[in-house]
N, C-alpha and C positions, 0 to 999 in steps of 0.2 A: 280864256284859259291859256292861250299862247303867250300873252303878255307877261305872265308870271314865270315863264320859262326863260331863264337867262343863260343857263349852262350850255356848254357845247363839248362834244368829245374832243375838240381841238383846243379848248381853253388851256392855257399854260404850255402849249406845245409850240416850240419854235418853228415857224413857217418861213423858210428862207425866201427872200425876195428874188426877183428876176436877176438882179446884179450878182447875187451870190451864186445862183444856179448857173449863170453864164460863166462865172469865174471857175466853178468846178468843172464845167464842160471844157473850158480852155485847158485846164490842168489835165483832163482826161486825154486831150490831144497829145500831151507830152508824156503819156503813160505814167502819170502820177497815181500810184495805187491808192493812197489815202483819199485822194479826191474822187477816184472811181468808186471806192467803197461808200463814201459819204453821199455821192450822187445816187448810187443804187439804193441806199437806205432811205433816202428822201423820196425817190421816184416810185419805189415799190408800192407804197400805200396808194399813190395816185393811180397807178396802173390797175391795181387790184380793185379799187373803187370803180374805175371805168368799166372793167370787165364784169364786175358784180352787177353793175347797172344793166349790162347786156343780158345777164341771167334773169334779172327781174323783168326785162322786156321780152323774155322768152326767145331771144335770138340764139343763145348758146346754153348748154347745160352747165351746171355748177362744176362738174368735173373738168371742164375746159378752161376754167379761170387760170390756174397755175401754168398750164402749158402755154396759154396765150400771153401771160405776163413774160414768160421766158422768151417766146418768139418776139415779143415787142422789144425786149432788151437786145436781142440779136439784131433786130432791124435798126434800133438806135445806134448800135455799134457800126453796122454797115453804112448807115446814112449820116454818121457824125460829121463827115466832110461837108454835107449839105447844110449844116446848122449855121444860121445867121444870127449872131449875137445882138443884132439890132431889132430882132423880133422877140416877142415874149416866149420864154422857154416852155412854159406849160402848154401854150397853144401848139407849139411844134411837137411836144410830147404827145398830146392828144391826137394830133393829126397822124402821127406815126402809129399810135394805138388803133385808130380808126382804120388805117390801111392794113394793119395786121388782122383786124377783125374781118374786113372785107375779103382778104386773101383766104382766111380760114373758112368763111362762109362759102366762097367759091369752090374751095377744095372739097367741102362737105357735099356740095351739089354736083361735083365731078366736072366743074368748069375749069377751063384754063385760067390761071391767075394772070391778071394784066398788071403791068407796072403802075404804081400810083402816079398821079399828076405831080409834077414838080411843085406847082403852086396852084391855088384855086383860080379858076378863070376870073378875069377882071370884069367887073360890072360896067366899066367904062366902054367896053367894046360893043355893048348892046345898045341899040337906039332907045331913047326914052319913049314911053308910051305916049301917044297923042290923045288929047281929050276929044271926045266925040261931040 
């Protein structure tokens, strides 16, 4: 049955590549309003999909999606100086969305929010498991 399904909701939609997203992000640094608007228009559906996934996983309520998207945008704005154009933009975006989600969940439980890690811990620091 699945082999007959070829359509996608993204068919015919322009999906900018990492280079284009990086260029828009660089323009945002220079306060280029058209680039900011283009980046927001492109990133909004990605953030909405991420947070809708959290609704489906029962981590947050549906009424939290739009506020979380807005919080994620504010976090992106605050962290834009941390953006490294040598890394995939979407990965950086989702990392920031995850941090926004964790901060939200902590606040819902009444815990003190902790700052996110600057980067994931390196696997190279951990010794390799030894065979028994």
